[in-house]
C-alpha positions, 0 to 999 in steps of 0.5 A, a space after each residue: 508573552 509565552 503561553 502553553 500550547 493546546 496539546 492533546 492529553 495522552 491517556 495511558 493505555 489500560 494495563 495489558 492482561 498477561 498474554 494478550 499483547 503476545 496474541 495481538 502481535 501474533 495477529 499483526 504478524 498474521 495480517 502481514 503474511 496473509 496479505 500475500 495470498 489473495 488467489 482465493 476468495 475470501 482470502 486468508 487476509 479477510 479472515 485474519 482481519 476479521 478475527 483481529 478486529 474481534 480480538 482487539 475490540 475485546 482487549 482494548 481497541 480505542 477510537 480517538 478523536 483525530 480519526 474522525 476526519 478519516 472515518 468521515 471521508 470513508 463514510 462519505 465515499 461509501 455512501 456515494 457508492 451505495 446511493 449510486 448503486 441503489 438501482 443496481 442492487 439486483 446484481 450480485 456483483 454490484 452488491 459484492 462490490 459495495 460490501 467490499 468497499 465498506 469492508 476496505 473502509 473498516 479495515 483502514 480504520 481498524 489498522 489506524 486504531 491498532 497502530 496508534 497504540 503500542 506502535 513500534 512493537 505492532 509495526 515490527 510484527 506486521 513488518 516481519 509478517 509482510 516480508 515473509 508474505 512477500 517471499 511467498 508471493 515472490 518465490 511462487 511467482 518466480 517458480 511459476 514464470 520459469 514453469 517449475 511446477 510439474 504438470 502445471 506449466 501455467 501455475 502462478 502466471 497470467 499471460 506469461 507474466 508472474 502472478 504468484 499468489 495473486 490473480 493479477 501480475 499488476 497487483 503482485 508487483 504493487 504489493 511487493 513494493 513495501 516489503 521491498 523497501 523494508 528489506 532495502 532499509 535493512 540492507 542499508 542500516 543493519 549489521 552485516 549478517 542481517 544486511 546480507 540476508 536482507 540483500 538476498 530477500 530484496 533480490 528475490 522480491 525485485 526479481 519477482 517485480 521484474 517478472 510481473 512485467 508491470 510497468 507501474 510496479 517497475 516505476 514504483 520500485 525505482 521511484 520509491 527506492 530512490 525516495 526512501 534513500 533521500 528520506 533516510 539521508 536527510 533524516 539521518 543524524 549520523 554523518 557515518 550513516 549518511 556516508 554508508 547510504 551513499 556508498 551502498 546506493 551507488 554500489 546497489 545501482 551498479 549491481 542492479 543494472 548488471 543484474 537486469 542486463 544479464 536477465 534481459 539477455 534471455 530471450 523469453 525475458 528480453 522480448 517481453 520486457 521490450 514489449 511491456 517497456 514501450 511507453 504507449 501500448 495499443 490499449 493506451 492509444 486512440 479515442 477510446 484508449 486508456 488516456 482517451 477514456 480519461 477525457 471522455 469520462 471526465 466530461 461525463 462526470 461533470 454532467 452526472 452528479 450521481 455518476 453511473 454506478 459501480 462496474 458500469 463504465 465498461 457499458 460505455 467504453 471498451 475497458 475499465 477506467 484505469 484511474 482511481 479518481 475517475 472511477 470514484 466519480 463514475 461509481 459514486 458520483 460527486 460525493 465519492 469523486 470529491 471525498 476520495 481524492 480529498 482523503 488521499 491527498 490529505 493523507 499525503 500532506 500529513 505524511 510529508 509533515 511527519 517525515 521529520 518526526 523523531 519517533 521510535 518507529 521513524 524508519 518504518 514510517 519512512 518506508 510506509 510513506 514512500 510506498 503509499 506515495 508510490 501507490 498514489 502515483 499509480 492510482 492515476 493509471 489504475 484502479 486501486 480502490 479495492 487493493 487491500 494493501 492500499 487501505 492497509 497503508 492508508 490506515 497505518 499512516 493515520 495510526 502513525 500520525 496519531 501515535 506521533 502526536 501523542 508521543 510528542 505530547 508526552 515529551 512536550 506537554 510542559 513546554 511553553 509555545 514561544 
């Protein structure tokens, strides 16, 4: 017997006031570009997000029921942090850490609500801004690495590695992954003139990732690019487009291998590359090395329901946790330690379910999902809990989930579930 499926009702958005939509898109563009400059605190990103939150709240920011699980997870994660930090609030660094965590949660919910409405246009504006921001960060990193700033040979670098407009080369490399995927998509799918420009931009971004000498970023770029190609291939409805993807992928790999070989022929690059490419660094090995700390920290987590509080791990071990899930247990006890991975892997599972959703923003979704999955992989070897772009991507994913459900509901509300 046929029956009608229980599909959410799509409530039409209120008519936009003339000019409001243009300002909203401009703010999304600014949010994308401002995320590339975090060498100062507070960064321009914080200012743009706060201003955007205020403007969107006035002009029609909507909270939908599907966001309740996201908000509940974020609330519990930060409640855990706050409870475990209660005895440490006389330390200004701890207070700042807690406030930053709450801010990251708010920013994730904000991006989810924003991208759930007028999704294609807002994602396009954000994408353009993010690519411009990536070019700024990449070029400054390259300029700094080759000491091209007069009178400041160490500008835009850290430990002889490109840092660009970031404080940490590892974060620079991680941030560049999503815009790199956006430009790679353009190379693979757009007309020749635009694809040629995107090829240049992708080359610049990839060079900056290489010069950051972040092993995790190198792995992310290779993994996410390959994943994106696979996703684009299996979701492409056109045999011609699939053939183009295969041909350009083969050519791209050959060109990349040649370019890397040329760069490694320079001693300054080759020597540092060999050092950084070693699978196990000195700080990874030993009982108190990176991986040894994982085991010892996990044992502590099982015995401490309230953890040890934020920024306290180095009082017990030589370095930080370098594992986001262990850090959640240590900083927020069992509440945060359970809810943080629950949120992350719930998002990943929902992400896989939406790969084949035929929506107007599917191409952008595939890039964001691939970059998010790569960052989730990196979160096992580094702390990503205060990375702005991590929470931005997580919020964007939830926004696109809700937008896809509403898009499907609008097309299938009258169809019986057989």
